[in-house]
C-alpha positions in Angstrom: 46.1 113.9 -154.7 46.8 114.9 -151.1 45.3 118.0 -149.6 48.0 120.4 -148.4 46.5 123.8 -148.8 43.0 125.4 -148.9 43.4 125.7 -152.7 44.1 122.0 -153.1 41.2 121.3 -150.8 38.9 123.4 -153.0 40.1 121.7 -156.1 39.5 118.3 -154.5 35.9 119.3 -153.6 35.4 120.6 -157.1 36.5 117.3 -158.6 34.4 115.2 -156.1 31.3 117.3 -156.7 31.5 117.2 -160.5 29.7 113.9 -161.0 26.6 115.3 -159.3 26.2 117.7 -162.1 24.8 114.7 -164.0 21.8 114.4 -161.6 21.5 118.1 -160.5 21.1 119.2 -164.1 18.1 117.1 -165.2 16.6 117.5 -161.7 16.7 121.3 -162.0 15.6 121.2 -165.6 12.5 119.2 -164.6 11.7 121.6 -161.8 11.9 124.6 -164.2 9.6 122.9 -166.7 7.1 121.7 -164.2 7.0 125.1 -162.4 6.4 126.9 -165.7 3.6 124.4 -166.5 2.1 125.1 -163.1 1.9 128.8 -164.0 5.0 130.3 -162.4 6.9 132.9 -164.4 10.7 132.6 -165.0 11.3 135.2 -162.3 9.2 133.2 -159.8 11.0 130.0 -160.7 14.4 131.5 -160.3 13.4 133.2 -157.0 12.1 129.8 -155.8 15.4 128.1 -156.6 17.7 130.9 -155.3 15.8 131.3 -152.0 15.1 127.7 -151.2 17.9 125.6 -152.9 16.2 122.4 -151.9 15.0 120.3 -154.8 12.9 117.8 -152.8 11.2 120.6 -150.8 10.6 122.6 -154.0 9.0 119.7 -155.8 6.9 118.9 -152.7 5.7 122.5 -152.4 5.0 122.7 -156.2 2.9 119.5 -156.2 0.9 120.7 -153.2 0.4 124.1 -154.8 -0.9 122.4 -157.9 -3.3 120.3 -155.7 -4.5 123.6 -154.2 -3.5 122.5 -150.7 -3.8 125.1 -147.9 -0.8 127.4 -147.6 -0.1 126.1 -144.1 0.1 122.5 -145.4 2.5 123.6 -148.2 4.8 125.3 -145.7 4.7 122.5 -143.1 5.4 119.9 -145.8 8.3 121.8 -147.3 9.8 122.4 -143.9 9.3 118.8 -142.9 11.1 117.5 -146.0 13.9 119.9 -145.3 14.3 118.8 -141.6 17.2 116.6 -142.7 19.2 119.7 -143.4 19.1 120.5 -139.7 20.7 117.1 -139.0 23.3 117.7 -141.8 24.2 121.0 -140.0 24.5 119.3 -136.7 26.8 116.6 -138.2 29.1 119.2 -139.8 29.3 121.6 -136.9 32.2 119.7 -135.2 34.2 120.1 -138.3 33.2 123.6 -139.4 32.0 125.3 -136.2 35.2 127.2 -135.7 35.2 128.9 -139.1 34.4 132.7 -139.3 30.7 133.6 -139.1 30.4 134.8 -142.7 31.8 131.5 -143.9 29.4 129.5 -141.8 26.5 131.6 -143.0 27.5 130.9 -146.7 27.9 127.3 -145.9 24.5 127.1 -144.3 23.0 128.7 -147.5 24.7 126.2 -149.7 24.0 123.1 -147.6 22.4 120.5 -149.7 22.5 116.7 -149.8 25.6 116.5 -152.1 27.7 119.0 -150.2 26.9 117.3 -146.9 27.5 113.7 -148.1 30.8 114.5 -149.8 32.1 116.8 -147.0 31.1 114.6 -144.1 32.7 111.6 -145.7 35.9 113.5 -146.5 36.2 115.0 -143.0 35.7 111.6 -141.4 38.3 110.0 -143.7 40.8 112.8 -143.2 40.4 114.1 -139.6 43.7 116.0 -139.7 42.4 118.6 -142.2 42.5 122.2 -140.8 39.3 124.2 -140.6 40.3 126.4 -143.6 41.0 123.3 -145.7 37.7 121.7 -144.6 35.8 124.9 -145.5 37.6 125.1 -148.9 36.7 121.5 -149.7 33.1 122.1 -148.7 32.8 125.2 -151.0 34.4 123.2 -153.8 31.7 120.5 -153.5 29.1 123.2 -153.9 30.4 125.2 -156.8 29.6 123.1 -159.9 26.4 121.7 -158.4 25.1 125.2 -157.7 26.0 126.5 -161.1 24.3 123.6 -162.7 21.2 123.9 -160.4 20.6 127.6 -161.1 21.5 127.4 -164.8 19.3 124.4 -165.5 16.4 125.8 -163.4 16.5 128.9 -165.7 16.8 126.8 -168.8 13.9 124.6 -167.8 11.7 127.7 -167.0 12.7 129.4 -170.2 12.1 126.4 -172.4 8.9 125.5 -170.6 6.7 123.2 -172.6 9.1 123.4 -175.6 10.8 120.3 -174.3 9.5 116.9 -175.6 6.9 115.4 -173.3 8.6 112.0 -173.3 12.1 113.3 -172.2 12.9 111.1 -169.1 14.1 113.9 -166.8 12.3 112.5 -163.8 15.0 109.8 -163.4 17.3 112.3 -161.8 15.6 112.6 -158.4 15.7 108.9 -157.4 19.2 108.4 -158.8 20.5 111.5 -156.9 19.2 110.2 -153.6 20.1 106.6 -154.1 23.7 107.6 -155.0 24.0 109.5 -151.7 22.0 107.3 -149.4 23.2 103.9 -150.5 26.9 104.3 -149.4 25.6 105.4 -145.9 23.6 102.3 -145.3 26.4 100.7 -143.3 24.8 99.9 -139.9 21.8 98.0 -138.5 20.1 101.3 -137.3 20.4 102.7 -140.8 18.8 99.6 -142.3 16.1 99.6 -139.7 15.3 103.2 -140.3 15.1 102.7 -144.0 12.9 99.6 -143.7 10.5 101.2 -141.3 10.2 104.3 -143.4 9.5 102.2 -146.5 6.8 100.1 -144.8 5.0 103.2 -143.3 5.2 105.0 -146.6 3.3 102.2 -148.2 0.7 101.9 -145.4 0.2 105.7 -145.3 0.1 106.2 -149.1 -3.6 107.4 -149.0 -3.0 110.2 -146.5 -3.9 113.5 -148.2 -1.3 116.0 -149.6 1.4 113.3 -149.5 1.7 113.7 -145.7 2.2 110.0 -145.5 5.8 110.6 -146.5 6.4 112.9 -143.6 4.9 110.3 -141.2 7.1 107.6 -142.8 10.2 109.8 -142.4 9.5 110.5 -138.8 8.8 106.9 -138.0 12.0 105.8 -139.7 14.1 108.3 -137.8 12.6 107.3 -134.5 13.1 103.6 -135.3 16.7 104.1 -136.3 17.4 106.2 -133.2 15.8 103.6 -130.9 17.7 100.8 -132.6 21.0 102.7 -132.0 20.1 103.2 -128.3 19.3 99.5 -128.0 22.5 98.4 -129.6 24.6 100.8 -127.4 22.8 99.5 -124.3 23.5 95.9 -125.2 27.2 96.6 -125.7 27.7 98.3 -122.3 
């Protein structure tokens, strides 16, 4: 269905974002359960989800808190995991940078992996969309995912240990990231970045407080950037 108005753009975003409810729901439910088991109250769990809205960073911080890591390590690790959001923001700025300030502020608050992946792909595929149409599409991709995330976070926190121990909720995290990352692995620099990050993560697995993952991520980004520069230099 072609996008002709902001309303049709919003509905298109709503439709495209709907499948991600299947991974956001179990992911949020698992966070709520684990956070409750770690000693957080329902209010603290919901405050965590409402303020941060970053599943990977929330799980990282929660795990480090359970390991009694120093507060500075918890903060640095959570921020490092969320550095990718800064890159998402930079990538979306050419498409949404002329929107009103209040819309950009709301967009920044709601910026997650799903909204970025869907929106960036859409904006590249349909460059003639107007700024209001792009923003409407973006908010459409966020709506159902956010409702699911907050609702299931509360449900997981409220149920706590009442859920069966063998319920396979942890499958949601790898599936969510694979579904977003796999379609983007289209160039040699992307593949190099992923390969380097994978190797370094295995080598650095024994670094305390899971900091090896941060080292691996930084190494992967540097390798990918260097590969891209090398390829551009070769073509010129």
